[in-house]
C-alpha positions as CSV (number, residue, x, y, z in Angstrom):
1,M,82.4,6.6,65.5
2,K,84.9,5.6,68.1
3,F,88.6,5.5,67.2
4,Q,91.5,3.5,68.6
5,Y,95.1,4.0,67.5
6,S,98.1,1.8,67.8
7,E,101.6,2.4,66.7
8,K,104.2,-0.3,66.1
9,K,107.9,0.6,65.7
10,V,107.0,4.2,65.0
11,K,106.0,7.4,66.9
12,L,103.7,9.6,64.8
13,P,102.7,13.3,65.4
14,Q,99.1,14.1,66.3
15,N,98.4,15.5,62.8
16,V,98.6,12.0,61.3
17,H,96.0,10.8,63.7
18,A,93.8,13.8,62.9
19,Y,94.2,13.1,59.2
20,A,93.3,9.4,59.6
21,E,90.2,10.3,61.7
22,K,89.0,12.8,59.1
23,K,89.3,10.3,56.3
24,V,87.7,7.4,58.2
25,M,84.8,9.7,59.2
26,K,83.8,9.5,55.5
27,L,82.8,5.9,56.2
28,A,80.6,6.9,59.1
29,R,77.6,7.5,56.8
30,Y,77.4,3.7,56.2
31,F,77.3,2.9,59.9
32,E,75.3,3.8,63.0
33,E,76.9,5.9,65.7
34,D,78.2,2.8,67.6
35,A,80.8,1.9,65.0
36,E,84.4,1.4,66.0
37,A,87.6,2.0,64.0
38,L,91.0,0.5,64.9
39,I,93.9,2.0,63.0
40,I,97.4,0.4,63.3
41,F,100.4,2.4,62.0
42,S,103.7,0.6,61.5
43,V,106.9,0.9,59.5
44,E,108.3,-2.3,57.9
45,K,111.2,-2.3,55.4
46,N,111.0,1.5,54.9
47,R,107.3,1.1,54.0
48,N,104.6,3.0,55.9
49,K,101.8,0.5,56.7
50,V,98.3,1.2,57.8
51,E,95.9,-1.5,58.9
52,L,92.3,-0.3,59.2
53,T,89.6,-2.4,60.9
54,V,86.0,-1.0,61.0
55,H,83.3,-2.7,63.0
56,G,79.6,-1.7,62.9
57,A,76.2,-3.1,62.3
58,D,77.5,-6.7,62.9
59,H,79.9,-6.4,60.0
60,W,83.7,-6.3,60.0
61,F,85.7,-4.6,57.3
62,R,89.5,-4.8,57.2
63,A,92.2,-3.3,54.9
64,S,96.0,-3.2,55.0
65,E,97.9,-0.9,52.8
66,A,101.7,-0.1,52.6
67,T,103.2,2.8,50.6
68,S,106.2,5.1,50.9
69,D,104.0,7.8,52.5
70,M,101.8,7.4,55.6
71,F,99.1,9.7,54.3
72,A,98.9,7.8,51.0
73,S,98.6,4.5,53.0
74,I,95.7,6.0,55.0
75,D,93.9,7.1,51.7
76,A,94.4,3.6,50.1
77,A,93.1,1.8,53.2
78,V,90.0,4.0,53.3
79,G,89.4,3.4,49.6
80,T,89.7,-0.3,50.0
81,I,87.1,-0.3,52.8
82,E,84.7,1.7,50.6
83,R,85.1,-0.8,47.8
84,Q,84.4,-3.7,50.2
85,M,81.2,-2.0,51.4
86,R,79.8,-1.6,47.9
């Protein structure tokens, strides 16, 4: 799976990117190796927002979650994508 990251109005340490990559890799079992994931991190009104878009096998899945913690936002976005796939 290929990953692209984008940060809006925030500069994040590398461990946040590594955590996001680890969580999104759980979705790789549903896709072939040519799947792509775009992860956009932003902060709006003191809320940490994560927008996750996964493209593979001619399907697009998109989730946007905002919580007070960036790691919780990543977990929620991955959970939303998993529910969409079922």
